[in-house]
Rosetta silent file (secondary structure, phi, psi, omega in degrees, C-alpha in Angstrom):
SEQUENCE: MITSTKLGIILVEFDSLKGPVIRNKNPKNFQIPNETNDENLLMWILRANEFSVRKIGKQTAFAKAISLDDPNFPRKKRQFGLGLIAQPTIDLIEAEKILDLIISTSKKISNNKPYFKMLNGLLTSIANFIIPSEFSNSETLSPQERKPMSRIQNEIILKQETPRMLISNKFNVFQKVVISSKQSNYTISIGNKETSLELERNTSHKEMSISTEKMKIDVVVQKDIPENLQIGLDIFSRILDVVIDISNIENRVVSSLEFLDRLLLEDVDIHYYMPFSQYLVAMEAYTISEFKNEEIEDQIANFKDTYGEWVECIIGKEFDGKKLAEFFTVTGITRESLELLIDLLFVKLVAIF
SCORE:     score description
SCORE:     0.000 S_00000001
   1 L     0.000  142.944  177.406  -47.676  -26.577   29.754 S_00000001
   2 L   -77.052  130.837 -178.138  -43.983  -27.414   29.579 S_00000001
   3 L  -107.703  -20.064 -179.498  -43.454  -31.159   29.626 S_00000001
   4 L   -69.366  133.277  177.966  -39.678  -31.437   29.365 S_00000001
   5 L   -83.020   -3.216 -179.742  -38.021  -32.125   32.729 S_00000001
   6 L  -101.549    4.951 -179.014  -34.836  -30.497   31.416 S_00000001
   7 E  -140.045  126.591 -177.777  -36.432  -27.088   30.869 S_00000001
   8 E  -142.878  151.866  177.142  -38.241  -25.038   33.489 S_00000001
   9 E  -114.273  134.594  174.181  -39.644  -21.559   34.078 S_00000001
  10 E  -125.270  145.840  175.615  -39.655  -19.888   37.507 S_00000001
  11 E  -108.259  125.876 -177.138  -41.339  -16.675   38.646 S_00000001
  12 E  -116.013  138.905  176.542  -39.452  -14.675   41.299 S_00000001
  13 E  -138.658  152.455  177.097  -40.798  -11.855   43.447 S_00000001
  14 E   -90.803  120.791  176.771  -39.353   -9.853   46.337 S_00000001
  15 E   -99.431  129.146 -174.930  -41.220  -10.431   49.593 S_00000001
  16 L   -62.304  -23.355  179.777  -40.697   -7.690   52.193 S_00000001
  17 L   -97.433  -38.083 -174.114  -40.459  -10.309   54.970 S_00000001
  18 L  -101.380  -11.812 -173.830  -38.763  -13.245   53.264 S_00000001
  19 E    84.137 -157.238 -179.745  -36.687  -11.501   50.609 S_00000001
  20 E   -68.467  131.828 -178.408  -36.631  -12.915   47.051 S_00000001
  21 E  -135.194  153.623  174.989  -38.874  -15.968   46.713 S_00000001
  22 E   -86.956  116.523 -177.856  -39.945  -18.339   43.931 S_00000001
  23 E   -86.187  -30.046 -175.756  -43.702  -17.837   43.410 S_00000001
  24 E  -160.761  157.544  173.761  -44.274  -20.437   40.736 S_00000001
  25 E  -144.439  152.583  179.077  -42.575  -22.944   38.441 S_00000001
  26 E  -141.913  123.079    3.332  -43.555  -24.755   35.263 S_00000001
  27 L   -77.419  164.430 -177.942  -43.604  -27.735   34.959 S_00000001
  28 L   -63.057  -30.781 -177.489  -44.596  -28.601   38.510 S_00000001
  29 L   -90.042    7.715  179.780  -42.269  -31.638   38.523 S_00000001
  30 L   -67.384  128.062 -179.483  -39.271  -29.605   37.360 S_00000001
  31 L   -85.833  106.424 -179.451  -36.359  -30.205   39.734 S_00000001
  32 L   -73.979  129.870  177.368  -34.942  -26.797   40.587 S_00000001
  33 L   -57.586  145.511 -179.610  -31.141  -26.913   41.149 S_00000001
  34 H   -54.432  -36.572 -177.635  -30.154  -26.368   44.769 S_00000001
  35 H   -64.483  -20.617 -176.568  -28.189  -23.269   43.749 S_00000001
  36 H   -66.719  -25.824  179.865  -31.398  -21.656   42.465 S_00000001
  37 H   -80.860   -1.767  176.466  -32.595  -21.053   46.015 S_00000001
  38 L   -64.630  131.549 -175.136  -29.542  -18.905   46.692 S_00000001
  39 H   -60.833  -38.181 -179.223  -30.752  -15.401   47.553 S_00000001
  40 H   -64.698  -37.815  179.780  -28.137  -13.713   45.391 S_00000001
  41 H   -67.223  -42.444  179.304  -29.206  -15.733   42.351 S_00000001
  42 H   -65.211  -36.629  176.391  -32.886  -14.893   42.869 S_00000001
  43 H   -65.436  -36.317  177.569  -31.981  -11.201   43.228 S_00000001
  44 H   -61.606  -41.490  178.125  -30.057  -11.465   39.948 S_00000001
  45 H   -64.341  -41.880 -179.913  -33.220  -12.752   38.244 S_00000001
  46 H   -64.558  -34.722 -174.923  -35.271   -9.924   39.772 S_00000001
  47 L   -92.448    5.821 -175.355  -32.776   -7.255   38.660 S_00000001
  48 L   -78.148   73.603 -179.486  -32.338   -8.566   35.105 S_00000001
  49 L   -63.797  -24.728  172.019  -33.740   -5.482   33.372 S_00000001
  50 L  -121.270  158.357 -179.166  -32.080   -6.793   30.225 S_00000001
  51 L   -53.895  125.901 -175.485  -31.729  -10.392   29.091 S_00000001
  52 E  -132.590  155.617 -176.467  -29.010  -12.041   31.213 S_00000001
  53 E  -137.211  143.385  172.351  -27.303  -15.435   31.355 S_00000001
  54 E  -159.592  160.224  177.476  -25.299  -17.358   33.939 S_00000001
  55 E   -88.810  142.765  170.353  -24.358  -20.918   34.869 S_00000001
  56 E  -132.918  100.817 -175.571  -25.836  -22.681   37.911 S_00000001
  57 L    64.812 -127.471 -179.632  -24.084  -25.961   38.433 S_00000001
  58 L   -90.905    0.960 -177.785  -24.451  -28.073   35.285 S_00000001
  59 E  -110.661  170.769  179.282  -27.399  -26.024   34.047 S_00000001
  60 E  -120.145  135.185  178.294  -27.788  -22.594   32.491 S_00000001
  61 E  -110.658  134.051  175.427  -30.128  -19.884   33.760 S_00000001
  62 E  -116.301  137.364 -174.178  -31.581  -17.163   31.533 S_00000001
  63 E  -136.902  149.325  174.539  -33.321  -14.223   33.193 S_00000001
  64 E  -157.924  135.150 -177.135  -35.425  -11.207   32.333 S_00000001
  65 E   -86.709  155.030  175.160  -37.464   -8.936   34.604 S_00000001
  66 E  -119.782  125.132  175.016  -41.109   -7.926   34.140 S_00000001
  67 E  -109.186  124.756 -176.409  -42.280   -4.453   35.219 S_00000001
  68 E  -124.074  147.172  177.843  -46.045   -4.031   35.548 S_00000001
  69 L   -83.088  136.578  175.781  -48.277   -1.052   36.319 S_00000001
  70 L  -115.704  118.637 -176.979  -50.436   -1.179   39.431 S_00000001
  71 L   -60.996  -21.277  179.695  -53.391    1.273   39.365 S_00000001
  72 L   -84.227  -12.886  179.017  -53.179    1.603   43.154 S_00000001
  73 L  -135.608   73.624 -171.849  -49.545    2.722   43.009 S_00000001
  74 L   -63.581  -21.409 -176.800  -49.233    4.913   39.887 S_00000001
  75 L   -92.855   -4.305 -175.188  -45.724    6.136   40.707 S_00000001
  76 L  -136.293  128.649  176.209  -44.194    2.736   41.225 S_00000001
  77 L   -86.818  146.640  174.383  -44.046   -0.311   38.980 S_00000001
  78 E   -89.748  133.305 -174.992  -44.183   -3.792   40.439 S_00000001
  79 E  -114.622  134.237  175.036  -41.233   -5.902   39.417 S_00000001
  80 E  -126.997  162.665  178.192  -41.048   -9.653   38.953 S_00000001
  81 E  -123.400  136.381  176.311  -38.296  -11.838   37.564 S_00000001
  82 E  -107.736  129.013  176.943  -38.582  -14.666   35.056 S_00000001
  83 E  -119.043  130.197  174.403  -35.950  -17.393   35.039 S_00000001
  84 E  -109.710  119.491 -176.746  -35.586  -20.029   32.324 S_00000001
  85 E  -113.281  126.371 -172.723  -33.414  -22.949   33.474 S_00000001
  86 E  -131.828  143.745  169.404  -32.162  -25.395   30.866 S_00000001
  87 L  -149.123  117.060    4.011  -30.106  -28.561   30.645 S_00000001
  88 L   -76.719  175.338 -177.906  -28.533  -29.026   28.191 S_00000001
  89 L   -62.238  141.255  175.965  -27.803  -25.432   27.215 S_00000001
  90 L  -112.517  169.934 -178.314  -30.000  -23.924   24.490 S_00000001
  91 L   -61.761  144.194  176.124  -29.323  -21.061   22.085 S_00000001
  92 H   -58.421  -44.417 -177.607  -29.315  -17.558   23.548 S_00000001
  93 H   -61.839  -42.603  179.387  -31.666  -16.329   20.845 S_00000001
  94 H   -64.152  -43.944 -178.300  -34.138  -19.141   21.544 S_00000001
  95 H   -62.123  -43.860 -179.000  -34.006  -18.563   25.305 S_00000001
  96 H   -66.424  -37.426  178.550  -34.652  -14.822   24.960 S_00000001
  97 H   -63.977  -39.451  178.605  -37.554  -15.457   22.575 S_00000001
  98 H   -62.060  -47.925  179.495  -39.148  -17.854   25.072 S_00000001
  99 H   -62.703  -41.131  179.649  -38.903  -15.297   27.880 S_00000001
 100 H   -63.938  -36.592  177.585  -40.205  -12.523   25.607 S_00000001
 101 H   -63.412  -43.804  179.399  -43.208  -14.670   24.657 S_00000001
 102 H   -65.481  -43.968 -179.294  -44.076  -15.238   28.325 S_00000001
 103 H   -62.488  -43.741  179.628  -43.590  -11.565   29.190 S_00000001
 104 H   -60.512  -44.816  178.947  -45.752  -10.451   26.261 S_00000001
 105 H   -65.294  -42.703 -177.742  -48.549  -12.837   27.291 S_00000001
 106 H   -64.670  -39.388 -178.954  -48.267  -11.895   30.965 S_00000001
 107 H   -65.294  -37.078  179.044  -48.448   -8.167   30.275 S_00000001
 108 H   -63.266  -34.882 -176.398  -51.665   -8.574   28.289 S_00000001
 109 H   -88.241  -36.974 -166.152  -53.275  -10.380   31.218 S_00000001
 110 H  -108.811  -20.445 -174.372  -51.680   -8.705   34.249 S_00000001
 111 L   -65.537  141.577  178.150  -50.631   -5.150   33.425 S_00000001
 112 L    61.354   35.114  175.134  -52.535   -2.328   35.135 S_00000001
 113 L  -116.099  151.236  173.175  -54.346   -4.731   37.468 S_00000001
 114 L   -56.002  157.548 -168.632  -54.473   -4.608   41.294 S_00000001
 115 H   -50.340  -51.570 -173.310  -51.724   -6.685   42.887 S_00000001
 116 H   -68.716  -35.228  174.811  -53.576   -9.951   43.539 S_00000001
 117 H   -68.871  -35.155  177.617  -55.201   -9.984   40.086 S_00000001
 118 H   -63.523  -49.331 -178.994  -51.797   -9.132   38.635 S_00000001
 119 H   -63.766  -40.792  179.191  -50.094  -11.991   40.467 S_00000001
 120 H   -63.104  -38.765  177.744  -52.867  -14.415   39.546 S_00000001
 121 H   -63.949  -40.435  177.756  -52.495  -13.431   35.892 S_00000001
 122 H   -64.336  -46.068 -179.418  -48.746  -14.064   36.038 S_00000001
 123 H   -61.454  -40.490  179.740  -49.199  -17.437   37.710 S_00000001
 124 H   -67.078  -42.433 -179.447  -51.802  -18.435   35.131 S_00000001
 125 H   -60.599  -43.213 -177.339  -49.637  -17.291   32.206 S_00000001
 126 H   -73.502  -41.227 -178.540  -46.654  -19.310   33.410 S_00000001
 127 H   -64.052  -32.749 -175.953  -48.652  -22.392   34.417 S_00000001
 128 L   -98.492    2.457 -175.018  -50.348  -22.565   30.993 S_00000001
 129 L   -68.484  133.211  176.772  -47.355  -21.615   28.884 S_00000001
 130 L  -117.360  124.025  179.484  -46.566  -24.020   26.058 S_00000001
 131 L   -67.605  126.459  177.832  -43.176  -23.809   24.393 S_00000001
 132 L   -55.853  151.262 -175.050  -43.674  -23.365   20.624 S_00000001
 133 H   -58.944  -28.557 -179.082  -42.630  -26.372   18.559 S_00000001
 134 H   -66.432  -18.862  178.454  -39.671  -24.491   17.070 S_00000001
 135 H  -105.311  -31.618 -167.769  -38.104  -24.463   20.574 S_00000001
 136 H   -62.686  -26.565 -179.441  -39.468  -27.590   22.231 S_00000001
 137 L  -105.690   15.556 -173.681  -37.259  -29.979   20.297 S_00000001
 138 L   -62.986  -26.191 -177.971  -34.134  -27.812   20.274 S_00000001
 139 L   -77.724  -13.923 -179.101  -32.256  -30.179   22.558 S_00000001
 140 L  -109.241  -13.615 -179.051  -32.652  -33.061   20.085 S_00000001
 141 L   -79.952  143.529  173.529  -32.196  -31.277   16.768 S_00000001
 142 L   -77.686  160.326  178.660  -28.818  -31.190   15.086 S_00000001
 143 L   -55.041  -32.978 -179.217  -27.427  -27.760   14.093 S_00000001
 144 L   -71.070  -27.048 -176.572  -28.285  -28.577   10.462 S_00000001
 145 L   -85.863  -19.494 -177.140  -31.923  -29.289   11.359 S_00000001
 146 L   -72.427  154.202  178.938  -32.506  -26.119   13.362 S_00000001
 147 L   -65.993  137.122 -178.876  -34.103  -23.110   11.740 S_00000001
 148 L   -67.162  146.892  177.179  -31.461  -20.691   10.458 S_00000001
 149 L   -92.648  150.415  176.241  -30.978  -17.436   12.374 S_00000001
 150 L   -75.017  165.554  179.745  -30.990  -14.062   10.680 S_00000001
 151 H   -62.974  -33.100  179.813  -27.842  -11.975   10.608 S_00000001
 152 H   -63.322  -29.704 -178.212  -29.388   -9.614   13.144 S_00000001
 153 H   -91.266   11.854 -175.852  -29.635  -12.582   15.529 S_00000001
 154 L   -79.957   69.149  179.243  -25.988  -13.582   14.992 S_00000001
 155 L  -107.584  179.394  178.999  -24.995  -13.242   18.639 S_00000001
 156 L   -58.323  137.221  171.281  -23.001  -15.554   20.925 S_00000001
 157 L  -108.512  126.529  176.858  -24.479  -19.038   21.312 S_00000001
 158 L   -74.147  117.185 -178.838  -23.753  -20.731   24.605 S_00000001
 159 L  -111.031  157.076 -177.385  -22.370  -24.134   23.696 S_00000001
 160 L   -64.501  -26.257  179.873  -21.613  -27.061   25.948 S_00000001
 161 L   -78.339   -8.690  175.614  -17.932  -26.872   25.072 S_00000001
 162 L  -126.346   68.196 -169.290  -17.795  -23.316   26.508 S_00000001
 163 L   -73.528  -13.038 -175.169  -19.756  -23.747   29.745 S_00000001
 164 L  -102.613   18.214 -179.883  -18.334  -20.749   31.586 S_00000001
 165 E   -78.894  127.079  175.072  -19.435  -18.030   29.159 S_00000001
 166 E  -118.455  159.917 -177.688  -21.424  -15.212   30.765 S_00000001
 167 E  -118.680  135.033  172.444  -22.999  -12.181   29.104 S_00000001
 168 E  -115.751  131.800  176.612  -22.841   -8.548   30.236 S_00000001
 169 L   -92.720    4.575 -173.741  -25.221   -5.976   28.800 S_00000001
 170 L  -115.124    4.919  177.677  -23.232   -3.096   30.308 S_00000001
 171 L   -74.884  129.328  173.056  -19.857   -3.421   28.582 S_00000001
 172 L  -118.702  -28.896  178.465  -18.956   -0.417   26.448 S_00000001
 173 L   -98.058  -49.495 -179.442  -15.155   -0.736   26.428 S_00000001
 174 E   -75.633  140.120  167.278  -14.705   -4.477   26.885 S_00000001
 175 E  -100.221  -36.925 -178.754  -15.768   -6.898   24.208 S_00000001
 176 E  -158.198  140.510  175.651  -14.577   -9.961   26.073 S_00000001
 177 E  -131.380  128.882  178.634  -12.737  -10.763   29.307 S_00000001
 178 E  -120.864  123.553  178.950  -11.339  -14.222   30.093 S_00000001
 179 E  -112.930  121.396 -177.263  -10.086  -15.059   33.596 S_00000001
 180 E  -120.455  129.801  177.157   -8.129  -18.307   33.952 S_00000001
 181 E   -81.879  136.407  176.186   -6.934  -19.840   37.204 S_00000001
 182 L   -87.267   -6.755 -176.990   -3.381  -21.197   37.229 S_00000001
 183 L  -105.160   -5.634  178.638   -4.210  -23.409   40.203 S_00000001
 184 L  -153.535 -177.801  178.503   -7.201  -25.241   38.704 S_00000001
 185 L   -86.710    7.386 -174.758   -8.996  -25.835   35.408 S_00000001
 186 L   -71.535  131.354  174.380  -11.416  -23.000   36.156 S_00000001
 187 E  -141.993  134.833  175.451  -11.959  -20.396   33.424 S_00000001
 188 E  -121.455  135.987  179.768  -14.657  -17.753   33.168 S_00000001
 189 E  -123.915  125.465 -179.894  -15.368  -15.816   29.975 S_00000001
 190 E  -118.064  124.027  179.569  -17.519  -12.670   29.973 S_00000001
 191 E  -123.083  158.152  174.892  -18.625  -11.130   26.686 S_00000001
 192 E   -82.215  171.145 -170.943  -20.823   -8.225   25.736 S_00000001
 193 L   -68.174  -23.406 -178.125  -24.132   -8.834   23.994 S_00000001
 194 L   -91.445   -1.897 -178.670  -22.786   -7.954   20.555 S_00000001
 195 L   -61.644  136.312  175.533  -19.806  -10.314   20.770 S_00000001
 196 L  -149.386  167.774  179.426  -19.701  -12.842   17.941 S_00000001
 197 H   -60.593  -36.362  179.088  -17.141  -15.020   16.228 S_00000001
 198 H   -64.061  -43.439 -179.042  -16.959  -12.503   13.374 S_00000001
 199 H   -65.423  -39.230 -178.535  -16.257   -9.643   15.770 S_00000001
 200 H   -64.858  -29.504  179.124  -13.603  -11.629   17.619 S_00000001
 201 H   -83.165   -9.922 -177.808  -11.741  -12.220   14.351 S_00000001
 202 L   -68.397  122.224 -174.685  -11.925   -8.544   13.459 S_00000001
 203 L   -72.901   -9.924  179.292   -8.371   -7.169   13.599 S_00000001
 204 L   -74.390  -12.982  178.709   -9.572   -3.699   14.598 S_00000001
 205 L   -87.107  139.962 -174.664  -10.151   -5.002   18.099 S_00000001
 206 E  -104.082  152.376 -178.637   -7.209   -4.778   20.508 S_00000001
 207 E  -124.394  153.017  175.618   -6.098   -7.288   23.130 S_00000001
 208 E  -148.675  146.078  178.151   -4.244   -7.089   26.437 S_00000001
 209 E  -129.701  149.656  173.750   -3.182   -9.683   29.007 S_00000001
 210 E  -139.753  141.648 -174.317   -2.081   -9.488   32.614 S_00000001
 211 E  -131.610  139.666  173.632   -0.731  -12.346   34.706 S_00000001
 212 L  -123.835 -175.697  178.516   -0.263  -12.964   38.432 S_00000001
 213 L   -66.018  -27.578 -173.952    0.873  -16.011   40.388 S_00000001
 214 L  -102.570  -24.151 -172.218   -2.706  -17.255   40.652 S_00000001
 215 E  -153.278  167.609  172.943   -4.415  -16.201   37.424 S_00000001
 216 E  -128.237  135.933  178.751   -4.251  -14.782   33.936 S_00000001
 217 E  -119.410  120.438  176.886   -6.660  -12.150   32.608 S_00000001
 218 E  -109.846  131.985 -175.673   -7.085  -11.714   28.838 S_00000001
 219 E  -125.795  136.390  170.055   -9.038   -8.718   27.588 S_00000001
 220 E  -115.616  122.341  178.846  -10.414   -7.799   24.165 S_00000001
 221 E  -103.784  156.124 -171.103  -11.490   -4.155   23.856 S_00000001
 222 L   -76.465  -28.413  179.685  -13.822   -2.850   21.179 S_00000001
 223 L  -131.297 -124.797  178.750  -11.613   -0.042   19.888 S_00000001
 224 L   -80.816  153.843  179.189   -8.284    1.341   21.071 S_00000001
 225 L   -70.504  121.655  179.162   -6.769    0.236   24.380 S_00000001
 226 L   -61.764  150.240 -176.520   -7.644    2.859   27.048 S_00000001
 227 L   -59.091  -36.446 -174.103   -4.686    4.567   28.694 S_00000001
 228 L   -99.026   11.402 -177.828   -5.579    3.312   32.176 S_00000001
 229 H   -62.317  -43.916 -179.784   -6.535   -0.258   31.250 S_00000001
 230 H   -58.946  -43.362  179.856   -3.239   -1.731   32.484 S_00000001
 231 H   -65.163  -45.019 -178.911   -3.624    0.030   35.837 S_00000001
 232 H   -61.931  -43.261  179.092   -7.258   -1.039   36.199 S_00000001
 233 H   -67.441  -34.696  178.487   -6.479   -4.685   35.438 S_00000001
 234 H   -63.789  -45.057  178.599   -3.542   -4.637   37.836 S_00000001
 235 H   -65.672  -42.882 -178.804   -5.754   -3.403   40.698 S_00000001
 236 H   -62.920  -42.188 -179.189   -8.518   -5.835   39.746 S_00000001
 237 H   -65.824  -37.261  178.808   -6.145   -8.808   39.621 S_00000001
 238 H   -68.455  -32.867  175.603   -4.737   -7.983   43.069 S_00000001
 239 H   -66.832  -42.498 -179.585   -8.270   -7.828   44.470 S_00000001
 240 H   -71.731  -26.706 -177.308   -9.074  -11.241   42.970 S_00000001
 241 H   -58.975  -25.896 -178.027   -5.774  -12.755   44.157 S_00000001
 242 L   -86.942   -6.409 -179.133   -7.068  -12.895   47.738 S_00000001
 243 L   -82.720  130.394 -178.475  -10.190  -14.835   46.723 S_00000001
 244 L   -70.905  -45.581 -175.614   -9.954  -18.558   47.429 S_00000001
 245 L  -137.401  101.788 -178.168  -12.519  -19.693   44.840 S_00000001
 246 H   -64.970  -29.421 -176.069  -13.586  -17.265   42.103 S_00000001
 247 H   -60.390  -21.715  179.941  -16.222  -19.709   40.828 S_00000001
 248 H   -84.542   -9.646 -176.644  -18.360  -18.917   43.899 S_00000001
 249 H  -129.344   36.532 -177.229  -18.460  -15.167   43.187 S_00000001
 250 H   -57.058  -40.564 -179.247  -18.928  -14.998   39.422 S_00000001
 251 H   -64.602  -33.219  177.187  -21.696  -12.391   39.710 S_00000001
 252 H   -69.763  -38.486  179.176  -19.380  -10.161   41.776 S_00000001
 253 H   -62.688  -45.508 -179.789  -16.614  -10.539   39.194 S_00000001
 254 H   -61.969  -46.227 -179.255  -18.958   -9.524   36.365 S_00000001
 255 H   -64.273  -36.511  178.122  -20.264   -6.487   38.279 S_00000001
 256 H   -67.060  -39.066  176.885  -16.709   -5.408   39.166 S_00000001
 257 H   -66.942  -36.141  176.151  -15.670   -5.635   35.513 S_00000001
 258 H   -65.142  -35.042  176.025  -18.715   -3.568   34.551 S_00000001
 259 H   -65.887  -45.726  177.148  -17.570   -0.991   37.113 S_00000001
 260 H   -61.961  -41.046  178.635  -14.061   -0.950   35.613 S_00000001
 261 H   -57.386  -43.314 -179.400  -15.584   -0.680   32.139 S_00000001
 262 H   -68.890  -39.380  177.340  -17.496    2.451   33.169 S_00000001
 263 H   -59.991  -41.344  179.066  -14.427    4.009   34.797 S_00000001
 264 H   -67.687  -40.957 -179.183  -12.505    3.469   31.559 S_00000001
 265 H   -63.080  -41.427 -176.735  -15.359    4.812   29.431 S_00000001
 266 H   -91.331   -2.069  175.056  -15.660    7.994   31.479 S_00000001
 267 L    53.528   53.736  177.588  -11.878    8.293   31.888 S_00000001
 268 L  -103.549 -179.671 -172.958  -11.927    8.928   35.632 S_00000001
 269 L   -70.016   97.482 -179.055   -9.272    8.290   38.275 S_00000001
 270 H   -62.083  -41.974 -179.512   -8.774    4.503   38.160 S_00000001
 271 H   -55.504  -38.240 -174.688   -6.269    4.601   41.055 S_00000001
 272 H   -82.772  -47.082 -170.269   -8.875    6.169   43.310 S_00000001
 273 H   -84.870  -37.003 -173.041  -12.128    4.474   42.310 S_00000001
 274 H   -60.125  -36.783  178.138  -11.162    0.921   41.319 S_00000001
 275 H   -58.191  -21.806  178.304  -10.114   -0.172   44.854 S_00000001
 276 H   -62.882  -23.825 -179.201  -13.745    0.356   45.930 S_00000001
 277 H   -65.271  -14.391  176.072  -14.640   -2.794   43.984 S_00000001
 278 H   -64.845  -29.817  176.151  -12.982   -4.741   46.795 S_00000001
 279 H   -60.512  -34.151  179.661  -16.080   -3.956   48.890 S_00000001
 280 H   -79.128  -45.856 -176.173  -18.086   -5.933   46.350 S_00000001
 281 H   -67.791  -43.304 -175.061  -15.640   -8.808   45.797 S_00000001
 282 L  -115.826   45.623 -172.190  -14.779   -9.376   49.467 S_00000001
 283 H   -59.708  -29.680 -178.855  -17.966   -8.078   51.103 S_00000001
 284 H   -68.295  -17.037 -177.507  -17.873  -10.653   53.937 S_00000001
 285 H   -84.757   -3.898 -175.077  -14.620   -9.138   55.205 S_00000001
 286 L  -120.297  149.665  178.749  -16.254   -5.770   55.954 S_00000001
 287 E  -122.022  138.498  175.767  -18.726   -4.570   58.576 S_00000001
 288 E   -81.068  110.997 -176.460  -21.076   -1.579   58.337 S_00000001
 289 E   -90.846  -14.360  179.186  -20.207    0.424   61.430 S_00000001
 290 E  -157.002  136.406  178.176  -22.681    3.249   60.758 S_00000001
 291 E  -144.759  104.590 -172.761  -25.776    3.625   58.593 S_00000001
 292 L   -86.561   85.575 -172.883  -27.658    6.944   58.897 S_00000001
 293 H   -63.597  -42.650 -177.606  -31.125    5.858   57.873 S_00000001
 294 H   -64.643  -41.643  179.385  -32.943    9.113   58.614 S_00000001
 295 H   -69.431  -32.389  176.503  -30.462   11.186   56.613 S_00000001
 296 H   -64.580  -41.077  178.811  -30.646    8.688   53.766 S_00000001
 297 H   -61.304  -35.161  178.581  -34.424    9.116   53.656 S_00000001
 298 H   -65.972  -29.069 -176.400  -33.924   12.887   53.332 S_00000001
 299 H  -106.080    6.061 -173.810  -31.719   12.353   50.278 S_00000001
 300 H   -62.635  -30.509  179.781  -33.494    9.381   48.728 S_00000001
 301 H   -61.933  -40.148  178.295  -35.126   11.587   46.071 S_00000001
 302 H   -65.882  -41.189  179.230  -31.684   12.539   44.733 S_00000001
 303 H   -66.559  -35.116  178.353  -30.581    8.900   44.691 S_00000001
 304 H   -66.350  -36.448  177.405  -33.789    7.911   42.871 S_00000001
 305 H   -63.516  -34.869 -177.266  -33.049   10.508   40.191 S_00000001
 306 H   -81.759  -44.555 -170.090  -29.600    8.972   39.743 S_00000001
 307 H  -110.530  -23.869 -176.837  -30.325    5.257   40.091 S_00000001
 308 L   111.147  177.115 -174.931  -34.071    4.749   39.829 S_00000001
 309 H   -61.605  -25.663 -172.848  -36.877    3.604   42.109 S_00000001
 310 H   -61.412  -21.199 -177.928  -35.028    0.482   43.268 S_00000001
 311 H   -65.273  -15.413  177.993  -32.904    2.477   45.755 S_00000001
 312 H   -62.926  -15.106 -177.648  -35.939    2.632   48.040 S_00000001
 313 H   -64.007  -18.624 -178.749  -35.066   -0.920   49.077 S_00000001
 314 H   -89.353  -11.207 -178.051  -32.506    0.426   51.586 S_00000001
 315 L   -67.160  131.910  176.188  -34.991    2.658   53.427 S_00000001
 316 L    79.343   -0.559  179.191  -35.742    1.437   56.931 S_00000001
 317 L   -80.487  142.579  179.174  -33.182   -1.352   56.822 S_00000001
 318 L   -99.147   97.536 -178.576  -31.044   -1.910   59.907 S_00000001
 319 L  -101.540  -12.887 -177.181  -27.503   -2.359   58.638 S_00000001
 320 L   -54.383  128.385  176.208  -25.580   -1.057   61.660 S_00000001
 321 L    77.310    3.917 -179.149  -23.105   -3.661   62.912 S_00000001
 322 L  -102.746  160.118  178.780  -23.900   -6.098   60.099 S_00000001
 323 E   -63.652  148.460  179.325  -21.648   -7.498   57.415 S_00000001
 324 H   -58.649  -25.864  178.760  -21.457   -5.514   54.198 S_00000001
 325 H   -57.849  -28.694  178.899  -22.915   -8.601   52.487 S_00000001
 326 H   -62.723  -39.210  179.371  -26.274   -7.665   54.065 S_00000001
 327 H   -61.655  -47.757 -177.385  -26.295   -4.434   52.039 S_00000001
 328 H   -73.823  -21.749  173.608  -25.688   -6.229   48.739 S_00000001
 329 H   -65.795  -37.719 -179.487  -28.264   -8.878   49.621 S_00000001
 330 H   -76.879  -45.008 -174.351  -30.875   -6.118   49.750 S_00000001
 331 H   -84.937  -20.182 -173.017  -29.684   -4.063   46.772 S_00000001
 332 L    92.780  153.418 -179.029  -28.503   -6.943   44.594 S_00000001
 333 L   -92.527   91.399 -178.556  -24.978   -7.601   43.351 S_00000001
 334 L  -139.476  165.156  174.842  -24.714   -5.112   40.515 S_00000001
 335 H   -60.538  -40.787 -178.301  -22.468   -2.326   39.326 S_00000001
 336 H   -63.281  -36.237  178.706  -25.181    0.176   40.283 S_00000001
 337 H   -65.330  -39.924  176.167  -25.309   -1.158   43.856 S_00000001
 338 H   -63.983  -43.168 -179.884  -21.557   -0.628   44.215 S_00000001
 339 H   -64.239  -37.364  175.681  -21.873    2.889   42.806 S_00000001
 340 H   -63.037  -44.798  178.753  -24.696    3.634   45.267 S_00000001
 341 H   -58.917  -42.925  179.536  -22.526    2.411   48.158 S_00000001
 342 H   -61.962  -42.704  177.839  -19.674    4.661   46.996 S_00000001
 343 H   -62.574  -40.626  178.466  -22.022    7.662   46.869 S_00000001
 344 H   -64.606  -35.842  176.609  -23.273    6.859   50.380 S_00000001
 345 H   -68.015  -40.810 -178.513  -19.670    6.714   51.587 S_00000001
 346 H   -61.703  -40.751 -179.277  -18.832   10.028   49.920 S_00000001
 347 L   -91.203   11.011  173.449  -21.661   11.881   51.684 S_00000001
 348 L    61.007   34.770  174.404  -20.783   10.086   54.942 S_00000001
 349 L   -92.519  -11.553  177.777  -24.131    8.344   55.315 S_00000001
 350 E  -136.049  141.459  172.118  -22.386    4.985   55.640 S_00000001
 351 E  -125.236  140.625 -176.946  -19.179    3.982   57.427 S_00000001
 352 E  -125.077  133.406  179.200  -17.429    0.668   56.826 S_00000001
 353 L  -108.179    0.000    0.000  -14.969   -1.091   59.118 S_00000001
């Protein structure tokens, strides 16, 4: 059992009636930050197919999803989300190892079991989990006392002096993006998983900056600067300029940058596609005026081939007349959710006012 009150594990599951919910936490007396109950944050934990990191208040959340086989539903995996919440911040490598240990143990107990036995196995695994000694004292050990990391593990370490660093596992063009507000001390830095101090010093990487009245965006790309990068950043900065407080929509900013990254990678029409990211950034300003559920069900097989099983979450939902935010609450705030919305708009299955 985890005894530190500064480190906690939560298990998240999607309930068809309540939405994303916290099923369990360890230790029982762990005080979950108020922000953790935010639906968007819980959806982020559920959708973390790869190891992900973000700040929640003064703490740091690490997330990774668990997919398990259910013998009663052979075509569909059941998905749960594991969140590790720490204060003070711990090493990325340590956090991922802790989550991997729990997932490995949980799969041995819960995989290929009927739902209730599966859930009971997960709850038992988390409730009885003991952090190995090499991690349990990490908050008190000095850097010199900690076990050395191998070169393969030489990835970004989240340090207290850089509290706004987030990680994207979907960057292929960007190595690092830093957004700084000119009206406050707020700065957000998003790096890809391979970013390291050595890579940042590598002169083969190119940099570009763009500035508006409200903010400055600095970009480091992994190779040569794409031809349309300036245009993409210009559109992106104008979309962000209308946002009052970027710190409240960090997950939207990351997903929008991942969308821009893909547009640059595939060298498609930035002028045409990039403005769609405004639907994600400013979703509360838009209303779904039409949502053709029956026609969507007819085409869901094609969408599943493109995006995966998760697109079934929109079937049967009543979005007509509701804010666009309702759509992203169901699908999660991800690049893929934006791309799905764009596809639905293209085939005229959704209309937005």
